[in-house]
C-alpha positions, 0 to 999 in steps of 0.5 A, spaced: 399 378 554 392 377 553 392 379 545 399 374 544 395 368 546 390 369 543 394 369 537 398 363 539 392 359 539 390 362 533 396 360 530 395 353 533 389 351 530 391 354 523 397 350 523 393 344 524 388 346 519 393 347 514 396 340 515 389 336 515 386 340 510 392 344 506 388 350 508 392 356 510 388 359 514 387 366 513 379 365 515 382 366 521 389 370 520 386 375 517 379 377 521 384 375 528 388 380 525 383 385 523 381 385 530 387 387 533 389 392 529 382 396 530 383 396 537 391 398 537 387 405 534 390 403 527 387 407 521 381 403 518 383 405 512 390 401 514 387 396 517 386 391 513 392 392 508 396 390 515 391 384 516 393 382 508 401 384 509 401 380 515 397 373 513 403 371 508 408 371 513 405 367 518 403 363 513 411 361 510 414 357 515 407 353 516 406 351 508 414 349 509 412 345 515 407 342 512 410 341 505 416 337 508 412 333 512 408 330 506 414 329 502 418 325 507 410 321 507 412 320 499 407 325 496 410 330 492 409 332 484 415 336 483 414 336 475 408 341 476 411 345 482 416 347 477 411 349 472 406 353 476 412 357 479 413 362 474 406 365 474 405 364 482 410 369 483 408 374 477 401 373 480 403 375 487 407 381 486 401 384 481 397 382 486 399 386 492 401 392 488 394 393 487 392 391 494 396 397 496 393 402 490 386 401 493 382 403 499 381 399 505 373 398 505 374 394 498 381 390 499 375 388 505 370 386 500 375 382 496 377 379 501 370 377 504 368 374 497 373 370 497 372 366 504 366 366 502 368 362 495 373 358 499 367 356 505 362 354 499 367 350 496 368 346 503 361 345 504 359 342 498 367 338 498 368 339 490 373 335 487 372 336 480 373 329 475 380 329 472 381 333 465 386 330 460 387 336 458 389 341 465 396 342 462 394 347 458 392 352 464 398 351 468 400 358 466 394 363 467 391 359 473 398 359 477 397 367 475 390 368 478 391 364 484 398 369 485 393 375 483 387 372 488 392 370 494 396 375 494 391 380 494 386 377 499 393 375 504 391 368 503 395 362 501 391 359 496 391 352 497 385 351 496 385 353 489 390 349 488 388 343 491 382 344 486 385 345 480 390 340 481 384 335 483 381 337 476 388 335 473 388 327 475 392 327 481 392 324 487 390 327 494 395 327 497 399 329 492 394 336 491 394 337 498 402 336 499 404 339 492 398 345 493 403 347 500 409 347 496 406 352 491 404 356 496 411 357 499 413 362 493 405 365 494 407 367 502 414 369 500 413 373 494 407 376 497 410 379 505 417 381 501 412 385 496 407 388 502 414 390 506 417 393 500 410 397 498 408 399 505 414 401 507 415 408 510 407 409 510 404 414 515 400 411 520 404 404 521 404 402 528 410 401 532 415 394 530 412 394 522 417 392 516 412 395 511 406 392 512 408 386 515 407 387 523 413 382 527 410 381 533 403 378 530 407 374 525 412 372 530 405 369 535 401 366 529 407 363 526 410 358 532 404 355 534 402 354 526 409 351 525 408 346 530 401 344 530 402 343 522 406 337 522 400 334 527 395 336 522 399 332 516 400 327 521 392 326 521 390 328 514 394 320 513 391 317 519 384 313 515 379 313 522 378 321 522 372 323 520 376 329 515 370 330 510 365 331 515 370 336 519 372 340 513 364 341 511 364 344 519 369 348 519 367 351 511 360 352 515 365 356 520 368 360 514 361 362 511 358 366 517 365 369 518 365 371 510 358 374 510 360 379 517 365 381 512 362 382 506 356 386 511 361 390 516 365 392 508 358 395 505 
């Protein structure tokens, strides 16, 4: 029961962050699942695979809820979504295949590096200047983000937002479009990890491949509910969103560094 309560609270926080900042919440979800699987006695070599395999499934409905909330508020770029969709799907499958073939410690190291980079981006509040030639990079960027997102269990929203801001789109359009693009990332990654982990020895009970169903449910439901709250807060002008984002970035930096120390 205590584990389930922790998952519910973590899911609620992830939902708010997703709606407010367009961040999928892997900074919280993956370490939380990592600790859960370690306490359950899962093999060290499988812990990170289960964590990054379960994380996308928990963010799937959250991404959908966030996306729908922003669409109702009038911010969405379907033209960009269509151009980046194929690269996102192919990259997500490739990332899961690569993760399946490497050791858990290496996978944890890659995740730690990714979290540190994301945290630094949030702390610096990096918003690139618009560039008219960004359309030439839709395919390679979508492939790269798909691979890294699936490999580390993140939704790729922050990286997508930075790229779309560089392409010259309005901030709200960037957040909502990134949430929409995170849908194929989380869906493709979830299916890939279920297939790749199916029948693997040492997986805990109630697992579908590398996806741990109780963890998915415990995190998904509260995050789905609170994503709407986060999206509304994103449109509230009185909220010091930049300061909160930097504070969360500092937290993420400590998490990332601790993961790197553990992996090394």
